[in-house]
Backbone of each chain as nested JSON, in Angstrom:
{
  "chains": [
    {"id": "A", "residues": [
      {"number": 1, "name": "MET", "atoms": {"N": [11.534, 115.092, 0.254], "CA": [12.446, 115.795, 1.167], "C": [13.767, 115.044, 1.32]}},
      {"number": 2, "name": "ALA", "atoms": {"N": [13.881, 113.889, 0.637], "CA": [15.096, 113.09, 0.83], "C": [16.34, 113.901, 0.49]}},
      {"number": 3, "name": "HIS", "atoms": {"N": [16.276, 114.714, -0.583], "CA": [17.437, 115.491, -0.999], "C": [17.834, 116.494, 0.086]}},
      {"number": 4, "name": "CYS", "atoms": {"N": [16.872, 117.022, 0.81], "CA": [17.15, 118.008, 1.845], "C": [18.003, 117.44, 2.966]}},
      {"number": 5, "name": "LYS", "atoms": {"N": [17.97, 116.152, 3.125], "CA": [18.722, 115.542, 4.218], "C": [20.147, 115.198, 3.807]}},
      {"number": 6, "name": "LYS", "atoms": {"N": [20.477, 115.443, 2.551], "CA": [21.741, 114.945, 2.034], "C": [22.982, 115.393, 2.835]}},
      {"number": 7, "name": "PRO", "atoms": {"N": [23.145, 116.673, 3.155], "CA": [24.364, 117.04, 3.88], "C": [24.498, 116.33, 5.217]}},
      {"number": 8, "name": "TYR", "atoms": {"N": [23.396, 116.149, 5.9], "CA": [23.442, 115.451, 7.186], "C": [23.738, 113.967, 6.984]}},
      {"number": 9, "name": "GLU", "atoms": {"N": [23.185, 113.421, 5.905], "CA": [23.467, 112.0, 5.616], "C": [24.947, 111.801, 5.288]}},
      {"number": 10, "name": "ILE", "atoms": {"N": [25.505, 112.73, 4.51], "CA": [26.938, 112.668, 4.183], "C": [27.757, 112.783, 5.463]}},
      {"number": 11, "name": "LEU", "atoms": {"N": [27.405, 113.727, 6.294], "CA": [28.135, 113.954, 7.551], "C": [28.149, 112.698, 8.414]}},
      {"number": 12, "name": "ILE", "atoms": {"N": [26.99, 112.105, 8.594], "CA": [26.879, 110.938, 9.476], "C": [27.608, 109.737, 8.896]}},
      {"number": 13, "name": "ARG", "atoms": {"N": [27.464, 109.546, 7.59], "CA": [28.184, 108.446, 6.941], "C": [29.697, 108.616, 7.135]}},
      {"number": 14, "name": "ASN", "atoms": {"N": [30.169, 109.848, 6.933], "CA": [31.609, 110.105, 7.075], "C": [32.084, 109.949, 8.515]}},
      {"number": 15, "name": "ILE", "atoms": {"N": [31.283, 110.406, 9.464], "CA": [31.675, 110.29, 10.876], "C": [31.844, 108.813, 11.244]}},
      {"number": 16, "name": "LYS", "atoms": {"N": [30.912, 107.99, 10.778], "CA": [31.014, 106.547, 11.066], "C": [32.248, 105.958, 10.398]}},
      {"number": 17, "name": "ALA", "atoms": {"N": [32.491, 106.357, 9.143], "CA": [33.642, 105.818, 8.399], "C": [34.971, 106.309, 8.975]}},
      {"number": 18, "name": "ASP", "atoms": {"N": [34.958, 107.503, 9.571], "CA": [36.194, 108.116, 10.08], "C": [36.393, 107.872, 11.571]}},
      {"number": 19, "name": "ASP", "atoms": {"N": [35.787, 106.846, 12.094], "CA": [35.831, 106.6, 13.541], "C": [37.264, 106.598, 14.093]}},
      {"number": 20, "name": "ARG", "atoms": {"N": [38.166, 105.908, 13.409], "CA": [39.56, 105.828, 13.908], "C": [40.248, 107.191, 13.831]}},
      {"number": 21, "name": "ILE", "atoms": {"N": [39.966, 107.951, 12.778], "CA": [40.56, 109.293, 12.648], "C": [40.059, 110.183, 13.778]}},
      {"number": 22, "name": "LEU", "atoms": {"N": [38.772, 110.134, 14.039], "CA": [38.186, 111.005, 15.06], "C": [38.671, 110.626, 16.458]}},
      {"number": 23, "name": "LYS", "atoms": {"N": [38.843, 109.332, 16.684], "CA": [39.428, 108.901, 17.962], "C": [40.876, 109.37, 18.049]}},
      {"number": 24, "name": "GLY", "atoms": {"N": [41.581, 109.308, 16.933], "CA": [42.976, 109.762, 16.895], "C": [43.103, 111.253, 17.145]}},
      {"number": 25, "name": "LEU", "atoms": {"N": [42.183, 112.036, 16.597], "CA": [42.207, 113.486, 16.818], "C": [41.902, 113.824, 18.268]}},
      {"number": 26, "name": "ASN", "atoms": {"N": [41.239, 112.896, 18.931], "CA": [40.842, 113.099, 20.324], "C": [41.87, 112.528, 21.29]}},
      {"number": 27, "name": "ASN", "atoms": {"N": [42.953, 111.97, 20.738], "CA": [43.901, 111.232, 21.56], "C": [45.275, 111.89, 21.517]}},
      {"number": 28, "name": "SER", "atoms": {"N": [45.693, 112.433, 22.638], "CA": [46.976, 113.133, 22.681], "C": [48.15, 112.165, 22.562]}},
      {"number": 29, "name": "ALA", "atoms": {"N": [47.874, 110.861, 22.663], "CA": [48.947, 109.871, 22.548], "C": [49.429, 109.727, 21.1]}},
      {"number": 30, "name": "VAL", "atoms": {"N": [48.58, 110.176, 20.137], "CA": [48.997, 110.104, 18.729], "C": [49.986, 111.238, 18.489]}},
      {"number": 31, "name": "LYS", "atoms": {"N": [51.23, 110.864, 18.161], "CA": [52.27, 111.869, 17.962], "C": [52.035, 112.624, 16.66]}},
      {"number": 32, "name": "THR", "atoms": {"N": [52.278, 113.906, 16.715], "CA": [52.004, 114.752, 15.541], "C": [53.255, 115.041, 14.746]}},
      {"number": 33, "name": "GLU", "atoms": {"N": [54.408, 114.686, 15.251], "CA": [55.666, 114.97, 14.505], "C": [56.142, 113.73, 13.773]}}
    ]},
    {"id": "B", "residues": [
      {"number": 1, "name": "MET", "atoms": {"N": [21.636, 123.123, 21.805], "CA": [22.82, 122.886, 22.619], "C": [22.865, 123.889, 23.761]}},
      {"number": 2, "name": "SER", "atoms": {"N": [23.204, 123.404, 24.919], "CA": [23.308, 124.282, 26.069], "C": [24.525, 125.186, 25.958]}},
      {"number": 3, "name": "SER", "atoms": {"N": [24.409, 126.435, 26.46], "CA": [25.559, 127.33, 26.428], "C": [26.476, 127.075, 27.614]}},
      {"number": 4, "name": "LYS", "atoms": {"N": [26.011, 126.293, 28.596], "CA": [26.845, 125.958, 29.749], "C": [27.699, 124.742, 29.408]}},
      {"number": 5, "name": "ALA", "atoms": {"N": [28.978, 124.859, 29.698], "CA": [29.874, 123.747, 29.391], "C": [29.792, 122.69, 30.472]}},
      {"number": 6, "name": "LYS", "atoms": {"N": [29.814, 121.448, 30.061], "CA": [29.913, 120.363, 31.034], "C": [30.743, 119.254, 30.429]}},
      {"number": 7, "name": "LYS", "atoms": {"N": [31.44, 118.55, 31.275], "CA": [32.306, 117.472, 30.814], "C": [31.444, 116.282, 30.432]}},
      {"number": 8, "name": "VAL", "atoms": {"N": [31.642, 115.782, 29.209], "CA": [30.855, 114.66, 28.702], "C": [31.779, 113.479, 28.47]}},
      {"number": 9, "name": "LYS", "atoms": {"N": [31.39, 112.338, 29.003], "CA": [32.174, 111.133, 28.763], "C": [31.663, 110.462, 27.493]}},
      {"number": 10, "name": "PRO", "atoms": {"N": [32.545, 109.768, 26.751], "CA": [32.071, 109.044, 25.569], "C": [30.948, 108.087, 25.954]}},
      {"number": 11, "name": "ASP", "atoms": {"N": [29.891, 108.073, 25.156], "CA": [28.729, 107.248, 25.448], "C": [28.732, 106.037, 24.518]}},
      {"number": 12, "name": "LYS", "atoms": {"N": [29.03, 104.88, 25.079], "CA": [29.1, 103.673, 24.249], "C": [27.751, 103.346, 23.617]}},
      {"number": 13, "name": "GLU", "atoms": {"N": [26.665, 103.656, 24.337], "CA": [25.324, 103.403, 23.797], "C": [25.051, 104.3, 22.59]}},
      {"number": 14, "name": "ALA", "atoms": {"N": [25.557, 105.552, 22.64], "CA": [25.343, 106.49, 21.524], "C": [26.006, 105.997, 20.252]}},
      {"number": 15, "name": "LEU", "atoms": {"N": [27.082, 105.252, 20.399], "CA": [27.77, 104.708, 19.223], "C": [26.934, 103.631, 18.533]}},
      {"number": 16, "name": "LYS", "atoms": {"N": [26.053, 102.992, 19.311], "CA": [25.241, 101.899, 18.749], "C": [23.948, 102.405, 18.121]}},
      {"number": 17, "name": "LYS", "atoms": {"N": [23.455, 103.561, 18.617], "CA": [22.148, 104.055, 18.163], "C": [22.259, 104.762, 16.825]}},
      {"number": 18, "name": "PRO", "atoms": {"N": [21.173, 104.755, 15.996], "CA": [21.188, 105.572, 14.778], "C": [21.209, 107.05, 15.157]}},
      {"number": 19, "name": "ILE", "atoms": {"N": [21.877, 107.863, 14.341], "CA": [21.976, 109.291, 14.627], "C": [20.797, 109.994, 13.954]}},
      {"number": 20, "name": "GLU", "atoms": {"N": [20.059, 110.804, 14.725], "CA": [18.898, 111.492, 14.159], "C": [19.34, 112.551, 13.158]}},
      {"number": 21, "name": "VAL", "atoms": {"N": [18.592, 112.649, 12.044], "CA": [18.963, 113.559, 10.961], "C": [17.926, 114.667, 10.825]}},
      {"number": 22, "name": "PRO", "atoms": {"N": [18.299, 115.935, 11.067], "CA": [17.34, 117.024, 10.858], "C": [17.188, 117.372, 9.379]}},
      {"number": 23, "name": "ASN", "atoms": {"N": [16.124, 118.073, 9.034], "CA": [15.921, 118.521, 7.649], "C": [16.75, 119.765, 7.387]}},
      {"number": 24, "name": "CYS", "atoms": {"N": [16.983, 120.08, 6.126], "CA": [17.653, 121.33, 5.767], "C": [17.368, 121.647, 4.302]}},
      {"number": 25, "name": "GLU", "atoms": {"N": [17.631, 122.89, 3.904], "CA": [17.406, 123.281, 2.513], "C": [18.706, 123.188, 1.728]}},
      {"number": 26, "name": "VAL", "atoms": {"N": [18.626, 122.583, 0.557], "CA": [19.785, 122.5, -0.328], "C": [19.325, 122.908, -1.721]}},
      {"number": 27, "name": "ARG", "atoms": {"N": [20.001, 123.882, -2.324], "CA": [19.629, 124.328, -3.669], "C": [20.554, 123.711, -4.701]}},
      {"number": 28, "name": "GLU", "atoms": {"N": [19.953, 123.136, -5.744], "CA": [20.733, 122.515, -6.816], "C": [21.5, 123.582, -7.583]}},
      {"number": 29, "name": "GLY", "atoms": {"N": [22.705, 123.254, -8.031], "CA": [23.447, 124.127, -8.934], "C": [24.155, 125.29, -8.262]}},
      {"number": 30, "name": "GLU", "atoms": {"N": [24.067, 125.416, -6.961], "CA": [24.764, 126.484, -6.242], "C": [25.778, 125.862, -5.294]}},
      {"number": 31, "name": "VAL", "atoms": {"N": [26.79, 126.656, -4.942], "CA": [27.736, 126.159, -3.928], "C": [26.988, 126.043, -2.611]}},
      {"number": 32, "name": "TRP", "atoms": {"N": [27.148, 124.89, -1.985], "CA": [26.513, 124.682, -0.675], "C": [27.49, 125.098, 0.427]}},
      {"number": 33, "name": "TYR", "atoms": {"N": [27.025, 125.94, 1.314], "CA": [27.827, 126.358, 2.468], "C": [27.17, 125.82, 3.734]}},
      {"number": 34, "name": "PRO", "atoms": {"N": [27.945, 125.199, 4.619], "CA": [27.332, 124.635, 5.823], "C": [26.722, 125.717, 6.717]}},
      {"number": 35, "name": "PRO", "atoms": {"N": [25.422, 125.654, 6.952], "CA": [24.798, 126.641, 7.846], "C": [25.251, 126.431, 9.29]}},
      {"number": 36, "name": "ASP", "atoms": {"N": [25.024, 127.442, 10.118], "CA": [25.516, 127.339, 11.499], "C": [24.914, 126.153, 12.244]}},
      {"number": 37, "name": "GLU", "atoms": {"N": [23.644, 125.816, 11.935], "CA": [23.043, 124.675, 12.64], "C": [23.713, 123.354, 12.241]}},
      {"number": 38, "name": "PHE", "atoms": {"N": [24.259, 123.312, 11.02], "CA": [24.995, 122.12, 10.578], "C": [26.292, 121.981, 11.39]}},
      {"number": 39, "name": "LEU", "atoms": {"N": [26.982, 123.104, 11.567], "CA": [28.213, 123.12, 12.377], "C": [27.922, 122.659, 13.808]}},
      {"number": 40, "name": "VAL", "atoms": {"N": [26.872, 123.208, 14.395], "CA": [26.522, 122.874, 15.781], "C": [26.126, 121.402, 15.887]}},
      {"number": 41, "name": "TYR", "atoms": {"N": [25.384, 120.935, 14.879], "CA": [24.971, 119.526, 14.868], "C": [26.19, 118.61, 14.805]}},
      {"number": 42, "name": "ALA", "atoms": {"N": [27.122, 118.94, 13.888], "CA": [28.345, 118.127, 13.746], "C": [29.12, 118.113, 15.067]}},
      {"number": 43, "name": "HIS", "atoms": {"N": [29.23, 119.271, 15.68], "CA": [29.949, 119.366, 16.957], "C": [29.255, 118.543, 18.039]}},
      {"number": 44, "name": "ASP", "atoms": {"N": [27.932, 118.634, 18.091], "CA": [27.175, 117.868, 19.099], "C": [27.402, 116.364, 18.935]}},
      {"number": 45, "name": "VAL", "atoms": {"N": [27.398, 115.911, 17.675], "CA": [27.628, 114.476, 17.424], "C": [29.025, 114.085, 17.894]}},
      {"number": 46, "name": "MET", "atoms": {"N": [30.01, 114.933, 17.605], "CA": [31.393, 114.649, 18.036], "C": [31.475, 114.498, 19.549]}},
      {"number": 47, "name": "ILE", "atoms": {"N": [30.882, 115.43, 20.257], "CA": [30.974, 115.41, 21.719], "C": [30.211, 114.206, 22.278]}},
      {"number": 48, "name": "ARG", "atoms": {"N": [29.046, 113.922, 21.683], "CA": [28.269, 112.763, 22.163], "C": [29.033, 111.456, 21.954]}},
      {"number": 49, "name": "ARG", "atoms": {"N": [29.674, 111.342, 20.792], "CA": [30.342, 110.071, 20.451], "C": [31.726, 109.944, 21.087]}},
      {"number": 50, "name": "TYR", "atoms": {"N": [32.446, 111.046, 21.146], "CA": [33.857, 110.945, 21.539], "C": [34.195, 111.687, 22.839]}},
      {"number": 51, "name": "GLY", "atoms": {"N": [33.229, 112.415, 23.375], "CA": [33.425, 113.005, 24.691], "C": [34.2, 114.312, 24.708]}},
      {"number": 52, "name": "PHE", "atoms": {"N": [34.499, 114.756, 25.882], "CA": [35.158, 116.015, 26.252], "C": [34.148, 117.143, 26.417]}},
      {"number": 53, "name": "TRP", "atoms": {"N": [34.606, 118.395, 26.39], "CA": [33.776, 119.497, 26.866], "C": [32.723, 119.908, 25.844]}},
      {"number": 54, "name": "SER", "atoms": {"N": [31.464, 119.979, 26.293], "CA": [30.37, 120.43, 25.423], "C": [30.186, 121.941, 25.592]}},
      {"number": 55, "name": "GLY", "atoms": {"N": [29.349, 122.523, 24.74], "CA": [28.967, 123.936, 24.888], "C": [29.866, 124.891, 24.123]}},
      {"number": 56, "name": "PHE", "atoms": {"N": [29.434, 126.171, 24.106], "CA": [30.16, 127.218, 23.39], "C": [31.231, 127.848, 24.27]}},
      {"number": 57, "name": "GLU", "atoms": {"N": [32.255, 128.386, 23.602], "CA": [33.177, 129.285, 24.307], "C": [32.796, 130.716, 23.925]}},
      {"number": 58, "name": "VAL", "atoms": {"N": [33.133, 131.174, 22.714], "CA": [32.727, 132.542, 22.331], "C": [31.414, 132.538, 21.553]}},
      {"number": 59, "name": "GLY", "atoms": {"N": [30.946, 131.363, 21.102], "CA": [29.687, 131.302, 20.376], "C": [29.89, 131.376, 18.868]}},
      {"number": 60, "name": "LEU", "atoms": {"N": [28.788, 131.527, 18.134], "CA": [28.798, 131.365, 16.683], "C": [29.247, 132.595, 15.886]}},
      {"number": 61, "name": "GLU", "atoms": {"N": [29.421, 133.736, 16.542], "CA": [29.781, 134.956, 15.804], "C": [30.984, 134.757, 14.858]}},
      {"number": 62, "name": "PRO", "atoms": {"N": [32.089, 134.133, 15.33], "CA": [33.214, 133.927, 14.403], "C": [32.842, 133.099, 13.179]}},
      {"number": 63, "name": "TYR", "atoms": {"N": [31.902, 132.169, 13.346], "CA": [31.531, 131.312, 12.215], "C": [30.895, 132.115, 11.085]}},
      {"number": 64, "name": "TYR", "atoms": {"N": [30.14, 133.151, 11.416], "CA": [29.532, 133.98, 10.363], "C": [30.618, 134.682, 9.56]}},
      {"number": 65, "name": "HIS", "atoms": {"N": [31.69, 135.102, 10.223], "CA": [32.812, 135.732, 9.51], "C": [33.564, 134.702, 8.663]}},
      {"number": 66, "name": "ILE", "atoms": {"N": [33.701, 133.495, 9.216], "CA": [34.37, 132.423, 8.461], "C": [33.612, 132.153, 7.171]}},
      {"number": 67, "name": "ILE", "atoms": {"N": [32.295, 132.022, 7.269], "CA": [31.486, 131.707, 6.083], "C": [31.562, 132.848, 5.061]}},
      {"number": 68, "name": "GLU", "atoms": {"N": [31.603, 134.09, 5.522], "CA": [31.766, 135.221, 4.589], "C": [33.093, 135.124, 3.856]}},
      {"number": 69, "name": "GLU", "atoms": {"N": [34.162, 134.796, 4.603], "CA": [35.493, 134.651, 3.987], "C": [35.475, 133.503, 2.974]}},
      {"number": 70, "name": "VAL", "atoms": {"N": [34.823, 132.408, 3.322], "CA": [34.728, 131.247, 2.422], "C": [33.956, 131.636, 1.155]}},
      {"number": 71, "name": "LYS", "atoms": {"N": [32.881, 132.362, 1.306], "CA": [32.069, 132.77, 0.148], "C": [32.861, 133.683, -0.782]}},
      {"number": 72, "name": "ASN", "atoms": {"N": [33.734, 134.508, -0.217], "CA": [34.507, 135.46, -1.027], "C": [35.717, 134.828, -1.712]}},
      {"number": 73, "name": "ALA", "atoms": {"N": [36.07, 133.605, -1.321], "CA": [37.231, 132.934, -1.917], "C": [36.848, 132.291, -3.25]}},
      {"number": 74, "name": "GLU", "atoms": {"N": [37.855, 132.085, -4.104], "CA": [37.65, 131.469, -5.417], "C": [38.06, 130.002, -5.376]}},
      {"number": 75, "name": "GLY", "atoms": {"N": [37.206, 129.126, -5.882], "CA": [37.552, 127.707, -6.001], "C": [37.155, 126.909, -4.774]}},
      {"number": 76, "name": "ILE", "atoms": {"N": [36.66, 125.695, -5.035], "CA": [36.147, 124.857, -3.94], "C": [37.253, 124.47, -2.959]}},
      {"number": 77, "name": "TYR", "atoms": {"N": [38.453, 124.145, -3.466], "CA": [39.528, 123.728, -2.559], "C": [40.01, 124.888, -1.693]}},
      {"number": 78, "name": "ARG", "atoms": {"N": [40.064, 126.096, -2.289], "CA": [40.461, 127.264, -1.496], "C": [39.407, 127.543, -0.413]}},
      {"number": 79, "name": "LYS", "atoms": {"N": [38.142, 127.452, -0.797], "CA": [37.053, 127.658, 0.156], "C": [37.148, 126.628, 1.292]}},
      {"number": 80, "name": "ALA", "atoms": {"N": [37.398, 125.358, 0.902], "CA": [37.473, 124.278, 1.9], "C": [38.656, 124.494, 2.839]}},
      {"number": 81, "name": "ALA", "atoms": {"N": [39.793, 124.969, 2.288], "CA": [40.988, 125.203, 3.112], "C": [40.711, 126.266, 4.167]}},
      {"number": 82, "name": "ILE", "atoms": {"N": [40.027, 127.32, 3.757], "CA": [39.683, 128.395, 4.707], "C": [38.734, 127.857, 5.775]}},
      {"number": 83, "name": "LEU", "atoms": {"N": [37.726, 127.1, 5.325], "CA": [36.747, 126.53, 6.262], "C": [37.454, 125.641, 7.296]}},
      {"number": 84, "name": "LEU", "atoms": {"N": [38.327, 124.756, 6.822], "CA": [39.022, 123.813, 7.698], "C": [39.907, 124.537, 8.713]}},
      {"number": 85, "name": "LYS", "atoms": {"N": [40.75, 125.431, 8.215], "CA": [41.685, 126.1, 9.13], "C": [40.97, 127.015, 10.114]}},
      {"number": 86, "name": "ARG", "atoms": {"N": [40.03, 127.8, 9.608], "CA": [39.375, 128.783, 10.477], "C": [38.523, 128.123, 11.564]}},
      {"number": 87, "name": "ILE", "atoms": {"N": [37.816, 127.044, 11.231], "CA": [37.021, 126.368, 12.277], "C": [37.964, 125.707, 13.274]}},
      {"number": 88, "name": "ALA", "atoms": {"N": [38.997, 125.017, 12.759], "CA": [39.916, 124.269, 13.636], "C": [40.629, 125.183, 14.624]}},
      {"number": 89, "name": "THR", "atoms": {"N": [40.914, 126.416, 14.213], "CA": [41.686, 127.324, 15.073], "C": [40.799, 128.371, 15.757]}},
      {"number": 90, "name": "SER", "atoms": {"N": [39.487, 128.176, 15.668], "CA": [38.565, 129.129, 16.302], "C": [38.335, 128.752, 17.766]}},
      {"number": 91, "name": "ARG", "atoms": {"N": [37.581, 129.594, 18.447], "CA": [37.195, 129.295, 19.837], "C": [35.668, 129.329, 19.95]}},
      {"number": 92, "name": "ILE", "atoms": {"N": [35.01, 128.825, 18.905], "CA": [33.54, 128.829, 18.898], "C": [33.006, 127.985, 20.055]}},
      {"number": 93, "name": "PHE", "atoms": {"N": [33.571, 126.78, 20.178], "CA": [33.097, 125.83, 21.194], "C": [34.132, 125.703, 22.316]}},
      {"number": 94, "name": "GLN", "atoms": {"N": [33.755, 124.958, 23.324], "CA": [34.7, 124.659, 24.401], "C": [35.762, 123.67, 23.933]}},
      {"number": 95, "name": "ASP", "atoms": {"N": [35.369, 122.782, 23.017], "CA": [36.24, 121.665, 22.656], "C": [35.792, 121.102, 21.305]}},
      {"number": 96, "name": "GLY", "atoms": {"N": [36.629, 120.273, 20.697], "CA": [36.221, 119.512, 19.517], "C": [36.342, 120.241, 18.19]}},
      {"number": 97, "name": "HIS", "atoms": {"N": [37.12, 121.336, 18.136], "CA": [37.201, 122.114, 16.886], "C": [37.848, 121.338, 15.744]}},
      {"number": 98, "name": "HIS", "atoms": {"N": [38.919, 120.596, 16.023], "CA": [39.621, 119.887, 14.948], "C": [38.728, 118.803, 14.346]}},
      {"number": 99, "name": "ARG", "atoms": {"N": [38.089, 118.044, 15.21], "CA": [37.194, 116.978, 14.738], "C": [36.037, 117.559, 13.935]}},
      {"number": 100, "name": "THR", "atoms": {"N": [35.432, 118.614, 14.468], "CA": [34.285, 119.238, 13.798], "C": [34.714, 119.863, 12.474]}},
      {"number": 101, "name": "ALA", "atoms": {"N": [35.851, 120.567, 12.471], "CA": [36.336, 121.214, 11.252], "C": [36.584, 120.189, 10.158]}},
      {"number": 102, "name": "PHE", "atoms": {"N": [37.18, 119.077, 10.528], "CA": [37.484, 118.028, 9.546], "C": [36.206, 117.482, 8.91]}},
      {"number": 103, "name": "GLU", "atoms": {"N": [35.225, 117.138, 9.715], "CA": [34.007, 116.526, 9.171], "C": [33.127, 117.539, 8.432]}},
      {"number": 104, "name": "VAL", "atoms": {"N": [33.071, 118.756, 8.904], "CA": [32.281, 119.783, 8.197], "C": [32.93, 120.08, 6.839]}},
      {"number": 105, "name": "THR", "atoms": {"N": [34.26, 120.101, 6.805], "CA": [34.956, 120.369, 5.542], "C": [34.789, 119.206, 4.57]}},
      {"number": 106, "name": "LYS", "atoms": {"N": [34.858, 117.994, 5.065], "CA": [34.629, 116.833, 4.194], "C": [33.228, 116.862, 3.585]}},
      {"number": 107, "name": "ALA", "atoms": {"N": [32.239, 117.184, 4.408], "CA": [30.858, 117.28, 3.911], "C": [30.736, 118.416, 2.902]}},
      {"number": 108, "name": "PHE", "atoms": {"N": [31.423, 119.543, 3.169], "CA": [31.414, 120.692, 2.247], "C": [31.963, 120.264, 0.884]}},
      {"number": 109, "name": "LEU", "atoms": {"N": [33.091, 119.566, 0.872], "CA": [33.686, 119.114, -0.393], "C": [32.734, 118.18, -1.13]}},
      {"number": 110, "name": "GLU", "atoms": {"N": [32.204, 117.21, -0.415], "CA": [31.348, 116.222, -1.059], "C": [30.048, 116.834, -1.575]}},
      {"number": 111, "name": "MET", "atoms": {"N": [29.491, 117.733, -0.802], "CA": [28.25, 118.403, -1.242], "C": [28.477, 119.223, -2.507]}},
      {"number": 112, "name": "ASN", "atoms": {"N": [29.727, 119.644, -2.708], "CA": [30.043, 120.458, -3.887], "C": [30.782, 119.65, -4.955]}},
      {"number": 113, "name": "GLY", "atoms": {"N": [30.614, 118.331, -4.9], "CA": [31.061, 117.468, -5.985], "C": [32.529, 117.11, -5.995]}},
      {"number": 114, "name": "VAL", "atoms": {"N": [33.2, 117.272, -4.858], "CA": [34.636, 116.983, -4.783], "C": [34.87, 115.919, -3.715]}},
      {"number": 115, "name": "VAL", "atoms": {"N": [35.773, 114.986, -4.017], "CA": [36.07, 113.913, -3.065], "C": [37.341, 114.259, -2.292]}},
      {"number": 116, "name": "PHE", "atoms": {"N": [37.305, 114.021, -0.996], "CA": [38.49, 114.196, -0.147], "C": [39.468, 113.065, -0.479]}},
      {"number": 117, "name": "LYS", "atoms": {"N": [40.681, 113.415, -0.929], "CA": [41.565, 112.415, -1.549], "C": [42.415, 111.6, -0.558]}},
      {"number": 118, "name": "GLU", "atoms": {"N": [42.921, 112.238, 0.484], "CA": [43.862, 111.543, 1.375], "C": [43.163, 110.385, 2.087]}},
      {"number": 119, "name": "LYS", "atoms": {"N": [43.786, 109.194, 2.039], "CA": [43.193, 108.009, 2.674], "C": [43.996, 107.525, 3.883]}},
      {"number": 120, "name": "ASP", "atoms": {"N": [45.235, 107.974, 3.996], "CA": [46.1, 107.509, 5.088], "C": [45.653, 108.168, 6.405]}},
      {"number": 121, "name": "GLU", "atoms": {"N": [45.1, 107.333, 7.297], "CA": [44.481, 107.885, 8.509], "C": [45.481, 108.606, 9.409]}},
      {"number": 122, "name": "LEU", "atoms": {"N": [46.664, 108.051, 9.555], "CA": [47.669, 108.678, 10.425], "C": [48.119, 110.025, 9.85]}},
      {"number": 123, "name": "LYS", "atoms": {"N": [48.272, 110.086, 8.535], "CA": [48.647, 111.352, 7.886], "C": [47.559, 112.406, 8.105]}},
      {"number": 124, "name": "ILE", "atoms": {"N": [46.31, 111.97, 8.008], "CA": [45.195, 112.897, 8.214], "C": [45.219, 113.427, 9.653]}},
      {"number": 125, "name": "ILE", "atoms": {"N": [45.379, 112.515, 10.617], "CA": [45.389, 112.924, 12.031], "C": [46.514, 113.922, 12.282]}},
      {"number": 126, "name": "ARG", "atoms": {"N": [47.701, 113.604, 11.774], "CA": [48.848, 114.493, 11.989], "C": [48.635, 115.851, 11.339]}},
      {"number": 127, "name": "PHE", "atoms": {"N": [48.102, 115.83, 10.117], "CA": [47.895, 117.103, 9.415], "C": [46.885, 117.975, 10.169]}},
      {"number": 128, "name": "ILE", "atoms": {"N": [45.774, 117.374, 10.554], "CA": [44.723, 118.16, 11.222], "C": [45.21, 118.666, 12.589]}},
      {"number": 129, "name": "LYS", "atoms": {"N": [45.927, 117.81, 13.31], "CA": [46.447, 118.257, 14.616], "C": [47.443, 119.403, 14.471]}},
      {"number": 130, "name": "ASN", "atoms": {"N": [48.189, 119.4, 13.361], "CA": [49.212, 120.437, 13.138], "C": [48.714, 121.581, 12.265]}},
      {"number": 131, "name": "ILE", "atoms": {"N": [47.429, 121.717, 12.095], "CA": [46.905, 122.629, 11.077], "C": [47.333, 124.086, 11.295]}},
      {"number": 132, "name": "ARG", "atoms": {"N": [47.626, 124.454, 12.537], "CA": [48.091, 125.832, 12.789], "C": [49.379, 126.15, 12.044]}},
      {"number": 133, "name": "LYS", "atoms": {"N": [50.183, 125.128, 11.767], "CA": [51.489, 125.348, 11.118], "C": [51.351, 125.654, 9.629]}},
      {"number": 134, "name": "TYR", "atoms": {"N": [50.218, 125.328, 9.04], "CA": [50.083, 125.436, 7.587], "C": [49.273, 126.672, 7.199]}},
      {"number": 135, "name": "ASP", "atoms": {"N": [49.696, 127.295, 6.081], "CA": [48.904, 128.423, 5.585], "C": [47.813, 127.902, 4.637]}},
      {"number": 136, "name": "ILE", "atoms": {"N": [46.971, 128.812, 4.207], "CA": [45.807, 128.418, 3.404], "C": [46.229, 127.746, 2.096]}},
      {"number": 137, "name": "GLU", "atoms": {"N": [47.305, 128.245, 1.464], "CA": [47.782, 127.652, 0.206], "C": [48.211, 126.196, 0.419]}},
      {"number": 138, "name": "GLU", "atoms": {"N": [48.918, 125.957, 1.525], "CA": [49.381, 124.592, 1.817], "C": [48.189, 123.663, 2.089]}},
      {"number": 139, "name": "ILE", "atoms": {"N": [47.22, 124.16, 2.811], "CA": [46.04, 123.339, 3.122], "C": [45.251, 123.059, 1.844]}},
      {"number": 140, "name": "GLU", "atoms": {"N": [45.159, 124.055, 0.984], "CA": [44.468, 123.883, -0.298], "C": [45.146, 122.768, -1.111]}},
      {"number": 141, "name": "GLY", "atoms": {"N": [46.471, 122.8, -1.17], "CA": [47.225, 121.777, -1.903], "C": [47.032, 120.394, -1.307]}},
      {"number": 142, "name": "TRP", "atoms": {"N": [47.016, 120.341, 0.014], "CA": [46.832, 119.054, 0.698], "C": [45.435, 118.491, 0.411]}},
      {"number": 143, "name": "LEU", "atoms": {"N": [44.428, 119.343, 0.435], "CA": [43.064, 118.887, 0.156], "C": [42.933, 118.417, -1.297]}},
      {"number": 144, "name": "LYS", "atoms": {"N": [43.659, 119.083, -2.2], "CA": [43.576, 118.734, -3.622], "C": [44.185, 117.381, -3.91]}},
      {"number": 145, "name": "ASP", "atoms": {"N": [45.404, 117.162, -3.445], "CA": [46.092, 115.918, -3.827], "C": [46.98, 115.329, -2.735]}},
      {"number": 146, "name": "GLY", "atoms": {"N": [46.823, 115.79, -1.522], "CA": [47.584, 115.21, -0.412], "C": [49.017, 115.684, -0.318]}},
      {"number": 147, "name": "THR", "atoms": {"N": [49.416, 116.621, -1.173], "CA": [50.811, 117.096, -1.139], "C": [50.931, 118.35, -0.279]}},
      {"number": 148, "name": "LEU", "atoms": {"N": [52.15, 118.539, 0.235], "CA": [52.453, 119.743, 1.023], "C": [53.643, 120.461, 0.421]}}
    ]}
  ]
}
């Protein structure tokens, strides 16, 4: 069943790796212009 | 996930704990499309880790239309562009659409054998925050090679 978990494993790995991006998307102090 | 919205503060303990992984079906050799439970799971993780409003606003109905539009599009990058823009600008949940759209789209690309190319974190944040300004062609180009 290991293969069945792959999309969730990819998602979780990426969420951990993208921590600063996700905090930035959650932060209105990051200027968008 | 509860349908009632409540304000959730970022949980520092949740950042330390391993994230539980549910099972799912994946068929080899076919385009993988994120099922609705995958979207909800991604959103739940976002809210647990980074806070703000949990729960649905209009619910999952728009997502079924988004997935139909994605299935009808040609090419993985075009499909990903539609997925990213439509989730980010939807009102499925109370909060967290941009974060959820970004991570679901990244997983969609990777599951279908494509790597998300842009590495500059500030550029990514700005692009995703401004995603309403871009049309599907522009988003497709950005996903392909980071150009606008």
